[in-house]
N, C-alpha and C positions, 0 to 999 in steps of 0.2 A: 505494500500500498505506499502510495506516494504522500507527500505534504505539499499543499497548495494554499497559499496565502492570498486571500480575496479581499479587496476594498469595496465595500458597498456604500450606497448612499444610506444615510440614517434611516430614512423613511423605509427604504427597501428593507434593511436588515430588520427594523422593528417589525415589518410585515411579515418576513421570512420566519422570523423566532416566534411570532403568535401562531401563525398558521401551522408552522412545523409541530408547536407545543400541543396545539388542538388535535392534530391528525395522529401524531406520534407519541404524544406524551413527554414531559421534560425528564428524559433519561440521559444517560451517557451515550454520546454519539447522534443524537436527534437531528442536530443542524446538518452534520454530515449526512446523513441518511436522506434528508428531505433535499439538499443540493444534489445529491446522486441520482435521485428520483427525477428532479427537475430536469438536469442536464440530460438524463436518458431519454425523456419525452421530448426535449427540443431536438436532439440528435435524431430521435426517430422520424419526427417530423420533416426535419431538413432532408434527410436521406430518402425519404418517402416522396418528397416534392422533385428532387432530382431525377428520382427514378421514374415519375410521372413526365417530367418534361423529356427525358430520353425517349420515353415510349412514344410520345406524341411526335417528335422527330422521326423516328422510325416510321409511324403510321402515315405521316405527311409525304414521305419520300425526300430524295435527295435529286436536286438538279445536278445532272453530270453531262453539261455541255447543252445540246439542243432537246435532249430527252430526259424525262423525270421517270426515275425507276423507283418502285415502291419496295419494301422490304420483301413482300410476298413473290413480287415479280423477280427481284434478283436470287430468290432461294427456292424457285419452282423447279420441280425434279420431273 
């Protein structure tokens, strides 16, 4: 496990502490657990968004000169 020092705005820190205590209880490591959950949710959302953009590009097709090919056309067998 690594160590990370984070600086947060006072209002954000108070909100984090309050919500984390409500959800997880004020026990050892509750802030770390809350931050890990928040980061994992954010990362999953970002990854899903990137995957959606890539799939949309594949479905749209790529212009290769004068002809546009879709993924399905390029991979027909």
